[in-house]
TILO-942323 format. One record per residue (C-alpha): chain; residue number from 1; residue in three letters; x, y, z. Coordinates in Angstrom, 3 decimals, decimal comma, padded with zeros to 6 digits. Example, Ala and Ser with C-alpha at 12.3 -4.5 7.8 and 13.67 -1.06 7.14 Angstrom:
2
- chain_n_res_px_py_pz
- A_1_ALA_012,300_-004,500_007,800
- A_2_SER_013,670_-001,060_007,140
END
This chain:
478
- chain_n_res_px_py_pz
- A_1_UNK_-046,324_-049,091_133,501
- A_2_UNK_-042,653_-048,043_133,338
- A_3_UNK_-043,440_-044,480_134,444
- A_4_UNK_-045,614_-045,688_137,309
- A_5_UNK_-043,018_-048,209_138,535
- A_6_UNK_-040,242_-045,617_138,350
- A_7_UNK_-042,342_-043,138_140,303
- A_8_UNK_-043,008_-045,694_143,049
- A_9_UNK_-039,280_-046,438_143,299
- A_10_UNK_-038,400_-042,736_143,403
- A_11_UNK_-040,727_-042,134_146,338
- A_12_UNK_-039,016_-044,882_148,346
- A_13_UNK_-035,529_-043,720_147,370
- A_14_UNK_-036,525_-040,138_148,167
- A_15_UNK_-037,452_-041,135_151,700
- A_16_UNK_-034,152_-042,951_152,217
- A_17_UNK_-031,787_-040,382_150,706
- A_18_UNK_-033,436_-036,960_150,737
- A_19_UNK_-035,218_-037,702_154,011
- A_20_UNK_-031,842_-038,367_155,630
- A_21_UNK_-030,501_-035,076_154,206
- A_22_UNK_-033,460_-033,130_155,600
- A_23_UNK_-033,016_-034,785_158,988
- A_24_UNK_-029,339_-033,794_159,012
- A_25_UNK_-030,122_-030,207_158,005
- A_26_UNK_-032,581_-029,872_160,870
- A_27_UNK_-030,052_-031,196_163,366
- A_28_UNK_-031,959_-034,083_164,902
- A_29_UNK_-030,729_-034,805_168,449
- A_30_UNK_-031,750_-038,180_169,944
- A_31_UNK_-030,519_-037,047_173,377
- A_32_UNK_-033,061_-034,212_173,710
- A_33_UNK_-036,107_-034,802_175,892
- A_34_UNK_-039,317_-034,433_173,889
- A_35_UNK_-042,451_-032,664_175,200
- A_36_UNK_-044,312_-035,988_175,237
- A_37_UNK_-042,079_-036,969_178,157
- A_38_UNK_-041,380_-033,605_179,818
- A_39_UNK_-044,975_-032,266_179,658
- A_40_UNK_-047,032_-035,444_179,896
- A_41_UNK_-050,645_-034,670_180,884
- A_42_UNK_-052,543_-037,812_179,883
- A_43_UNK_-054,754_-035,907_177,410
- A_44_UNK_-052,726_-034,380_174,560
- A_45_UNK_-049,131_-034,958_175,721
- A_46_UNK_-048,999_-038,763_175,724
- A_47_UNK_-045,836_-040,740_174,812
- A_48_UNK_-046,568_-043,397_172,155
- A_49_UNK_-044,511_-045,965_170,228
- A_50_UNK_-043,173_-044,536_166,962
- A_51_UNK_-045,236_-046,927_164,819
- A_52_UNK_-048,442_-045,703_166,458
- A_53_UNK_-047,412_-042,074_165,985
- A_54_UNK_-046,635_-042,830_162,327
- A_55_UNK_-049,976_-044,539_161,829
- A_56_UNK_-051,936_-041,694_163,440
- A_57_UNK_-049,991_-039,072_161,481
- A_58_UNK_-050,532_-040,964_158,220
- A_59_UNK_-054,256_-041,325_158,818
- A_60_UNK_-054,532_-037,709_159,994
- A_61_UNK_-053,118_-036,365_156,731
- A_62_UNK_-054,502_-039,000_154,326
- A_63_UNK_-058,025_-037,670_153,960
- A_64_UNK_-059,923_-037,460_150,707
- A_65_UNK_-057,091_-035,426_149,180
- A_66_UNK_-054,675_-038,162_148,047
- A_67_UNK_-057,608_-040,140_146,611
- A_68_UNK_-060,146_-037,654_145,264
- A_69_UNK_-057,531_-034,991_144,521
- A_70_UNK_-055,298_-037,430_142,646
- A_71_UNK_-058,225_-038,693_140,573
- A_72_UNK_-059,295_-035,214_139,535
- A_73_UNK_-055,686_-034,121_139,057
- A_74_UNK_-054,750_-036,914_136,642
- A_75_UNK_-057,452_-035,613_134,295
- A_76_UNK_-054,719_-033,163_133,248
- A_77_UNK_-052,535_-036,069_132,082
- A_78_UNK_-049,351_-037,881_133,207
- A_79_UNK_-047,869_-034,578_134,391
- A_80_UNK_-049,769_-035,449_137,583
- A_81_UNK_-047,320_-038,320_138,238
- A_82_UNK_-044,369_-035,923_138,208
- A_83_UNK_-046,081_-033,509_140,566
- A_84_UNK_-046,969_-036,266_143,043
- A_85_UNK_-043,380_-037,582_143,145
- A_86_UNK_-041,440_-034,311_143,097
- A_87_UNK_-043,995_-032,503_145,227
- A_88_UNK_-043,913_-035,228_147,872
- A_89_UNK_-040,133_-035,621_148,110
- A_90_UNK_-039,046_-031,989_147,850
- A_91_UNK_-042,175_-030,193_149,037
- A_92_UNK_-044,714_-032,034_151,137
- A_93_UNK_-042,388_-034,275_153,125
- A_94_UNK_-040,022_-031,360_153,834
- A_95_UNK_-042,991_-029,229_154,895
- A_96_UNK_-044,365_-031,955_157,186
- A_97_UNK_-041,022_-032,903_158,744
- A_98_UNK_-039,938_-029,400_159,667
- A_99_UNK_-043,348_-028,327_160,946
- A_100_UNK_-043,422_-031,416_163,163
- A_101_UNK_-039,863_-031,130_164,447
- A_102_UNK_-040,084_-027,368_165,020
- A_103_UNK_-043,117_-028,111_167,190
- A_104_UNK_-041,153_-030,789_169,069
- A_105_UNK_-038,472_-028,184_169,822
- A_106_UNK_-041,124_-025,719_171,031
- A_107_UNK_-043,039_-027,912_173,454
- A_108_UNK_-045,639_-029,074_170,954
- A_109_UNK_-046,693_-025,559_169,904
- A_110_UNK_-049,498_-025,393_167,342
- A_111_UNK_-048,918_-024,104_163,814
- A_112_UNK_-049,994_-020,450_164,298
- A_113_UNK_-047,577_-020,098_167,196
- A_114_UNK_-044,749_-021,643_165,151
- A_115_UNK_-045,401_-019,412_162,145
- A_116_UNK_-045,867_-016,335_164,323
- A_117_UNK_-042,500_-016,837_166,012
- A_118_UNK_-040,808_-016,610_162,612
- A_119_UNK_-043,002_-014,202_160,623
- A_120_UNK_-044,225_-011,797_163,307
- A_121_UNK_-047,197_-011,087_165,558
- A_122_UNK_-049,538_-009,863_162,806
- A_123_UNK_-049,016_-013,029_160,813
- A_124_UNK_-049,587_-014,978_164,019
- A_125_UNK_-052,960_-013,299_164,545
- A_126_UNK_-053,962_-014,008_160,953
- A_127_UNK_-052,791_-017,615_161,179
- A_128_UNK_-054,785_-018,225_164,343
- A_129_UNK_-058,020_-017,229_162,658
- A_130_UNK_-057,146_-018,780_159,291
- A_131_UNK_-056,045_-022,115_160,790
- A_132_UNK_-059,110_-022,533_162,980
- A_133_UNK_-061,424_-021,748_160,070
- A_134_UNK_-059,564_-024,234_157,871
- A_135_UNK_-059,835_-026,930_160,545
- A_136_UNK_-063,579_-026,346_160,812
- A_137_UNK_-063,833_-026,463_157,011
- A_138_UNK_-061,900_-029,747_156,929
- A_139_UNK_-064,144_-031,184_159,626
- A_140_UNK_-067,212_-030,278_157,582
- A_141_UNK_-065,765_-031,584_154,294
- A_142_UNK_-064,771_-034,858_155,920
- A_143_UNK_-068,218_-035,429_157,382
- A_144_UNK_-070,223_-034,961_154,200
- A_145_UNK_-067,842_-037,004_152,009
- A_146_UNK_-067,798_-040,277_153,990
- A_147_UNK_-071,471_-039,864_154,962
- A_148_UNK_-072,396_-040,016_151,286
- A_149_UNK_-070,229_-043,095_150,686
- A_150_UNK_-071,601_-044,931_153,727
- A_151_UNK_-075,184_-044,142_152,746
- A_152_UNK_-074,505_-045,789_149,386
- A_153_UNK_-073,164_-048,912_151,109
- A_154_UNK_-076,077_-049,275_153,529
- A_155_UNK_-079,486_-049,369_151,834
- A_156_UNK_-082,173_-048,064_154,137
- A_157_UNK_-080,017_-045,390_155,761
- A_158_UNK_-079,618_-041,829_154,586
- A_159_UNK_-076,844_-039,270_154,387
- A_160_UNK_-078,264_-037,263_157,343
- A_161_UNK_-078,209_-040,371_159,563
- A_162_UNK_-074,560_-041,079_158,772
- A_163_UNK_-073,740_-037,389_159,137
- A_164_UNK_-075,006_-037,446_162,720
- A_165_UNK_-073,159_-040,685_163,522
- A_166_UNK_-069,849_-039,398_162,155
- A_167_UNK_-070,295_-036,035_163,857
- A_168_UNK_-070,873_-037,691_167,242
- A_169_UNK_-067,657_-039,665_166,733
- A_170_UNK_-065,832_-036,409_165,913
- A_171_UNK_-067,059_-034,877_169,174
- A_172_UNK_-065,728_-037,813_171,191
- A_173_UNK_-062,400_-037,844_169,307
- A_174_UNK_-061,957_-034,121_169,959
- A_175_UNK_-062,636_-034,310_173,682
- A_176_UNK_-061,225_-037,647_174,879
- A_177_UNK_-057,502_-038,247_175,627
- A_178_UNK_-055,698_-039,053_172,387
- A_179_UNK_-054,799_-042,604_173,442
- A_180_UNK_-058,328_-043,545_174,529
- A_181_UNK_-060,182_-043,422_171,204
- A_182_UNK_-057,918_-042,249_168,378
- A_183_UNK_-054,982_-044,344_169,564
- A_184_UNK_-057,126_-047,475_169,775
- A_185_UNK_-059,400_-047,251_166,742
- A_186_UNK_-056,803_-046,046_164,228
- A_187_UNK_-055,160_-049,475_163,753
- A_188_UNK_-058,486_-050,730_162,331
- A_189_UNK_-058,816_-047,691_160,085
- A_190_UNK_-055,196_-048,148_159,053
- A_191_UNK_-055,773_-051,769_158,086
- A_192_UNK_-058,688_-050,733_155,831
- A_193_UNK_-056,692_-047,972_154,160
- A_194_UNK_-053,644_-050,186_153,609
- A_195_UNK_-055,804_-052,979_152,157
- A_196_UNK_-057,419_-050,494_149,804
- A_197_UNK_-054,105_-049,171_148,500
- A_198_UNK_-052,498_-052,620_148,266
- A_199_UNK_-055,525_-054,082_146,486
- A_200_UNK_-055,626_-051,368_143,833
- A_201_UNK_-051,833_-051,550_143,416
- A_202_UNK_-051,956_-055,313_142,847
- A_203_UNK_-054,805_-054,860_140,366
- A_204_UNK_-052,786_-052,383_138,314
- A_205_UNK_-050,185_-055,076_137,666
- A_206_UNK_-052,591_-058,018_137,515
- A_207_UNK_-054,762_-056,429_134,824
- A_208_UNK_-051,810_-054,875_132,989
- A_209_UNK_-053,489_-051,505_133,305
- A_210_UNK_-052,644_-049,111_130,424
- A_211_UNK_-051,156_-046,447_132,664
- A_212_UNK_-050,060_-043,419_130,579
- A_213_UNK_-046,326_-042,849_130,178
- A_214_UNK_-044,420_-039,582_130,413
- A_215_UNK_-043,198_-040,242_126,865
- A_216_UNK_-046,729_-039,408_125,721
- A_217_UNK_-046,042_-035,798_126,653
- A_218_UNK_-046,863_-033,434_129,513
- A_219_UNK_-049,447_-031,409_127,612
- A_220_UNK_-052,785_-030,567_129,183
- A_221_UNK_-055,427_-033,250_128,507
- A_222_UNK_-058,205_-031,768_130,620
- A_223_UNK_-061,440_-031,422_128,614
- A_224_UNK_-061,766_-027,829_129,828
- A_225_UNK_-058,116_-027,032_129,092
- A_226_UNK_-058,963_-023,606_127,706
- A_227_UNK_-059,946_-022,414_131,183
- A_228_UNK_-058,172_-024,919_133,453
- A_229_UNK_-054,439_-024,668_132,862
- A_230_UNK_-052,042_-027,234_134,311
- A_231_UNK_-050,341_-024,416_136,198
- A_232_UNK_-051,714_-023,669_138,722
- A_233_UNK_-054,922_-025,748_138,581
- A_234_UNK_-053,374_-029,226_138,719
- A_235_UNK_-051,084_-028,204_141,572
- A_236_UNK_-054,088_-027,169_143,627
- A_237_UNK_-056,213_-030,191_142,660
- A_238_UNK_-053,470_-032,555_143,880
- A_239_UNK_-052,693_-031,063_147,268
- A_240_UNK_-052,668_-033,745_149,961
- A_241_UNK_-050,899_-036,160_147,599
- A_242_UNK_-047,986_-033,764_147,060
- A_243_UNK_-047,987_-030,864_149,535
- A_244_UNK_-050,716_-029,674_151,867
- A_245_UNK_-050,815_-026,950_154,489
- A_246_UNK_-053,357_-028,994_156,443
- A_247_UNK_-050,584_-031,430_157,353
- A_248_UNK_-048,723_-028,750_159,297
- A_249_UNK_-051,734_-028,386_161,576
- A_250_UNK_-051,595_-032,116_162,314
- A_251_UNK_-047,852_-032,488_162,862
- A_252_UNK_-047,859_-030,548_166,194
- A_253_UNK_-050,451_-032,987_167,515
- A_254_UNK_-048,011_-035,848_167,034
- A_255_UNK_-045,129_-033,674_168,227
- A_256_UNK_-046,785_-034,003_171,639
- A_257_UNK_-046,662_-037,817_171,439
- A_258_UNK_-043,297_-038,689_169,862
- A_259_UNK_-040,804_-040,165_172,337
- A_260_UNK_-037,537_-039,346_170,573
- A_261_UNK_-036,415_-036,965_167,821
- A_262_UNK_-034,832_-039,867_165,939
- A_263_UNK_-038,346_-041,032_165,035
- A_264_UNK_-039,203_-037,742_163,339
- A_265_UNK_-038,155_-038,842_159,850
- A_266_UNK_-040,259_-041,993_160,063
- A_267_UNK_-043,329_-040,301_161,502
- A_268_UNK_-043,399_-036,991_159,598
- A_269_UNK_-041,375_-037,386_156,398
- A_270_UNK_-042,322_-041,055_156,098
- A_271_UNK_-046,060_-040,478_156,555
- A_272_UNK_-046,029_-037,947_153,714
- A_273_UNK_-044,201_-040,379_151,422
- A_274_UNK_-046,795_-043,033_152,280
- A_275_UNK_-049,525_-040,595_151,325
- A_276_UNK_-047,730_-039,820_148,071
- A_277_UNK_-047,764_-043,539_147,277
- A_278_UNK_-051,534_-043,691_147,889
- A_279_UNK_-052,057_-040,677_145,603
- A_280_UNK_-049,862_-042,202_142,895
- A_281_UNK_-051,797_-045,478_143,010
- A_282_UNK_-055,183_-043,782_142,641
- A_283_UNK_-053,958_-041,436_139,915
- A_284_UNK_-052,671_-044,439_137,951
- A_285_UNK_-055,885_-046,386_138,559
- A_286_UNK_-058,128_-043,556_137,369
- A_287_UNK_-055,963_-042,853_134,300
- A_288_UNK_-055,951_-046,512_133,194
- A_289_UNK_-059,263_-048,041_134,311
- A_290_UNK_-061,203_-046,283_131,540
- A_291_UNK_-058,538_-047,101_128,943
- A_292_UNK_-056,830_-043,720_128,900
- A_293_UNK_-056,895_-040,223_130,368
- A_294_UNK_-059,335_-039,293_127,610
- A_295_UNK_-061,538_-042,221_128,640
- A_296_UNK_-061,524_-040,961_132,216
- A_297_UNK_-062,444_-037,462_131,080
- A_298_UNK_-065,278_-038,808_128,935
- A_299_UNK_-066,659_-040,858_131,849
- A_300_UNK_-066,610_-037,791_134,096
- A_301_UNK_-068,309_-035,683_131,417
- A_302_UNK_-071,183_-038,175_131,184
- A_303_UNK_-071,914_-038,179_134,927
- A_304_UNK_-074,861_-036,118_136,222
- A_305_UNK_-073,857_-032,678_137,455
- A_306_UNK_-074,921_-033,476_141,024
- A_307_UNK_-072,775_-036,645_141,244
- A_308_UNK_-069,661_-036,734_143,422
- A_309_UNK_-067,456_-037,621_140,458
- A_310_UNK_-064,382_-038,833_142,333
- A_311_UNK_-066,498_-040,982_144,675
- A_312_UNK_-068,249_-042,594_141,702
- A_313_UNK_-064,885_-043,389_140,093
- A_314_UNK_-063,584_-044,948_143,332
- A_315_UNK_-066,716_-047,066_143,624
- A_316_UNK_-066,528_-048,223_139,982
- A_317_UNK_-062,820_-049,149_140,129
- A_318_UNK_-063,032_-050,894_143,507
- A_319_UNK_-066,021_-053,081_142,693
- A_320_UNK_-064,749_-054,028_139,227
- A_321_UNK_-061,146_-054,845_140,098
- A_322_UNK_-061,569_-056,229_143,611
- A_323_UNK_-064,981_-057,875_143,387
- A_324_UNK_-067,957_-057,168_145,611
- A_325_UNK_-066,302_-058,046_148,925
- A_326_UNK_-062,925_-056,560_148,037
- A_327_UNK_-064,651_-053,492_146,678
- A_328_UNK_-066,543_-053,109_149,939
- A_329_UNK_-063,299_-053,259_151,939
- A_330_UNK_-061,681_-050,783_149,559
- A_331_UNK_-064,569_-048,343_149,932
- A_332_UNK_-064,268_-048,690_153,715
- A_333_UNK_-060,624_-047,694_153,329
- A_334_UNK_-061,685_-044,624_151,382
- A_335_UNK_-064,225_-043,859_154,113
- A_336_UNK_-061,612_-044,329_156,849
- A_337_UNK_-059,238_-041,820_155,249
- A_338_UNK_-061,440_-038,722_155,565
- A_339_UNK_-062,895_-039,740_158,920
- A_340_UNK_-059,420_-039,975_160,423
- A_341_UNK_-058,600_-036,503_159,116
- A_342_UNK_-061,882_-034,909_160,116
- A_343_UNK_-061,703_-035,986_163,744
- A_344_UNK_-058,160_-034,697_164,245
- A_345_UNK_-058,946_-031,487_162,335
- A_346_UNK_-061,449_-030,529_165,017
- A_347_UNK_-059,047_-031,688_167,720
- A_348_UNK_-056,380_-029,455_166,168
- A_349_UNK_-058,813_-026,552_166,200
- A_350_UNK_-059,271_-027,069_169,946
- A_351_UNK_-055,515_-027,143_170,531
- A_352_UNK_-054,899_-024,031_168,411
- A_353_UNK_-057,493_-022,043_170,361
- A_354_UNK_-056,196_-023,406_173,664
- A_355_UNK_-052,644_-022,342_172,794
- A_356_UNK_-053,438_-018,719_172,090
- A_357_UNK_-055,894_-018,451_175,014
- A_358_UNK_-053,404_-020,257_177,313
- A_359_UNK_-056,104_-022,604_178,600
- A_360_UNK_-054,989_-025,830_180,255
- A_361_UNK_-056,725_-028,702_178,446
- A_362_UNK_-056,496_-031,301_181,163
- A_363_UNK_-059,867_-030,358_182,767
- A_364_UNK_-062,790_-031,538_180,618
- A_365_UNK_-064,707_-028,331_181,366
- A_366_UNK_-062,035_-026,243_179,620
- A_367_UNK_-062,005_-028,607_176,669
- A_368_UNK_-065,769_-028,176_176,349
- A_369_UNK_-065,475_-024,396_176,657
- A_370_UNK_-063,417_-024,314_173,474
- A_371_UNK_-064,970_-027,243_171,618
- A_372_UNK_-068,691_-026,428_171,772
- A_373_UNK_-068,426_-023,273_169,588
- A_374_UNK_-066,246_-025,236_167,143
- A_375_UNK_-068,844_-027,995_166,902
- A_376_UNK_-071,654_-025,485_166,316
- A_377_UNK_-069,729_-023,699_163,542
- A_378_UNK_-068,825_-027,011_161,871
- A_379_UNK_-072,431_-028,171_161,925
- A_380_UNK_-073,585_-024,914_160,295
- A_381_UNK_-070,991_-025,231_157,507
- A_382_UNK_-072,220_-028,772_156,814
- A_383_UNK_-075,242_-027,252_155,088
- A_384_UNK_-073,049_-025,956_152,235
- A_385_UNK_-072,650_-027,918_148,990
- A_386_UNK_-069,742_-030,431_149,034
- A_387_UNK_-068,238_-029,181_145,755
- A_388_UNK_-068,194_-025,610_147,086
- A_389_UNK_-066,568_-026,752_150,329
- A_390_UNK_-063,924_-028,729_148,427
- A_391_UNK_-062,969_-025,817_146,161
- A_392_UNK_-062,424_-023,462_149,091
- A_393_UNK_-060,606_-026,151_151,053
- A_394_UNK_-058,190_-026,769_148,160
- A_395_UNK_-057,142_-023,132_147,875
- A_396_UNK_-056,958_-022,527_151,650
- A_397_UNK_-054,913_-025,697_151,959
- A_398_UNK_-052,173_-024,536_149,606
- A_399_UNK_-052,182_-021,003_151,026
- A_400_UNK_-051,518_-022,420_154,478
- A_401_UNK_-048,603_-024,398_153,024
- A_402_UNK_-047,147_-021,124_151,703
- A_403_UNK_-047,111_-019,535_155,166
- A_404_UNK_-045,651_-022,692_156,714
- A_405_UNK_-042,869_-022,999_154,141
- A_406_UNK_-041,835_-019,353_154,569
- A_407_UNK_-041,801_-019,801_158,356
- A_408_UNK_-039,609_-022,901_157,962
- A_409_UNK_-037,264_-021,000_155,641
- A_410_UNK_-036,861_-018,120_158,109
- A_411_UNK_-036,303_-020,613_160,940
- A_412_UNK_-033,575_-022,420_159,006
- A_413_UNK_-031,850_-019,215_157,946
- A_414_UNK_-031,937_-017,801_161,470
- A_415_UNK_-030,419_-021,012_162,824
- A_416_UNK_-027,713_-021,172_160,163
- A_417_UNK_-029,144_-024,153_158,323
- A_418_UNK_-029,334_-024,894_154,602
- A_419_UNK_-032,602_-023,041_154,036
- A_420_UNK_-032,706_-023,581_150,269
- A_421_UNK_-034,484_-026,922_150,910
- A_422_UNK_-037,613_-025,016_151,947
- A_423_UNK_-037,015_-021,759_150,061
- A_424_UNK_-037,490_-023,354_146,634
- A_425_UNK_-040,829_-025,026_147,490
- A_426_UNK_-041,893_-021,823_149,283
- A_427_UNK_-041,329_-019,786_146,121
- A_428_UNK_-043,052_-022,349_143,933
- A_429_UNK_-046,114_-022,658_146,154
- A_430_UNK_-046,335_-018,870_146,514
- A_431_UNK_-046,592_-018,603_142,743
- A_432_UNK_-049,121_-021,460_142,589
- A_433_UNK_-051,428_-020,043_145,260
- A_434_UNK_-051,301_-016,413_144,155
- A_435_UNK_-051,840_-017,310_140,498
- A_436_UNK_-054,723_-019,618_141,379
- A_437_UNK_-056,442_-016,971_143,496
- A_438_UNK_-056,220_-014,467_140,653
- A_439_UNK_-057,151_-016,841_137,820
- A_440_UNK_-059,825_-019,050_139,430
- A_441_UNK_-063,410_-018,317_138,472
- A_442_UNK_-065,572_-016,385_140,876
- A_443_UNK_-066,523_-016,717_143,679
- A_444_UNK_-063,374_-018,490_144,969
- A_445_UNK_-061,071_-016,388_142,765
- A_446_UNK_-060,923_-013,079_140,919
- A_447_UNK_-061,415_-014,569_137,451
- A_448_UNK_-058,619_-012,561_135,797
- A_449_UNK_-057,262_-013,541_132,362
- A_450_UNK_-054,696_-016,321_132,713
- A_451_UNK_-051,734_-014,342_131,356
- A_452_UNK_-052,385_-011,462_133,767
- A_453_UNK_-052,843_-013,808_136,743
- A_454_UNK_-049,603_-015,625_135,904
- A_455_UNK_-047,648_-012,369_135,573
- A_456_UNK_-048,981_-010,940_138,833
- A_457_UNK_-048,353_-014,258_140,601
- A_458_UNK_-044,738_-014,109_139,449
- A_459_UNK_-044,404_-010,514_140,662
- A_460_UNK_-045,823_-011,417_144,082
- A_461_UNK_-043,367_-014,305_144,353
- A_462_UNK_-040,393_-012,140_143,377
- A_463_UNK_-041,465_-009,439_145,837
- A_464_UNK_-041,639_-011,929_148,725
- A_465_UNK_-038,210_-013,280_147,814
- A_466_UNK_-036,831_-009,731_147,928
- A_467_UNK_-038,439_-009,116_151,310
- A_468_UNK_-036,974_-012,355_152,620
- A_469_UNK_-033,461_-011,544_151,382
- A_470_UNK_-033,584_-008,043_152,859
- A_471_UNK_-035,240_-008,677_156,205
- A_472_UNK_-034,873_-012,321_157,317
- A_473_UNK_-032,247_-012,848_160,051
- A_474_UNK_-029,175_-014,661_158,849
- A_475_UNK_-026,587_-016,762_160,681
- A_476_UNK_-023,449_-018,388_159,352
- A_477_UNK_-024,189_-021,847_157,923
- A_478_UNK_-023,286_-024,796_160,152
END
């Protein structure tokens, strides 16, 4: 319990101290007019109170990742706690804050446009295609996941029925003005998610859960440790609870709604810290509910191959610790998390396409022109197996974070800012993603021997650092 309590405290302290440092490095200016006010259109550019922007941003980014990813990640042992805390404070929150505030400074530009401005036109073209495909993938992942959970809660209904219901909601959330549906329904989703996290947190202390301590060692406890090494596998499994490229696609959406730059730390950095707390709670719950990490691994090993393992663990913990009614509310919180990421993923896809086609999104006809092909593609991808979707999503997620972090680093260096705050996580995530791609089993990876994949990943990282040093524009530090 000492490790868990210390990690919770560090996340809060990280927001207060390191968040303030990041804000100062960026050069937040409360006197600047934000695009929410200067470009207001009643559809996507809509000024909102900071607490509503925070809530939407938090729900946008807190999909299945900080819950399912944390559960599967802690199977590697208490090293997962360190990654959640350090990754959130020095990686994910930095990534989310700068991507959001850079968008604020550039009239709410979407992620491909932001990255392209810093890394060049060819990267911009790649990012446009890559980002849209990732958003469609997220939309598909976050339909099938909650549809399965809801079908289990409602005897007499099936997964296809809930899939259609959720998909119809996604269509409306993508097309309607952001304050008409998303802005109104998110407080209810937020209440469910907060209850879920608070209930599990209270249970950890109430039941004196045997949460593993760092003093037990950081060695790999995964049952398949011979093939699944902590580096890079754990760092990809726990993405949204530490650092996630998907977040950078969501931040520009809220950059079009924030009233003042002084709220950026609360809404972008703060939302990521809140997600880190959710991930930490679920990692601790999964590692202790079955008595130990080994108990968790044994439970997972005994589940049928076709079972959604993380969903089964969530269901078991919630109903046992919180009772039938509390468990139901907790499951609804878990359902709310992916739904509130899936709807804005498809909305982000619309905005990304609109930005590079320069199509005004105020007329509904132009919104439909972009959205209909996105809906069709998402529906087709829904036919793929959930586990396959999740594996590809995890790798694409971290790869997108790599591009975003390098773009942030170039931006900071060009503007004479202390770019080391993003350079270090950029280097680390470059090594993680490249090593994972090389080492992961086919078909999502090349299946190379671990030692070779690790060496090549290190070479790729060093080469990109050299390119950055030699070619990135530099300005005297402020």
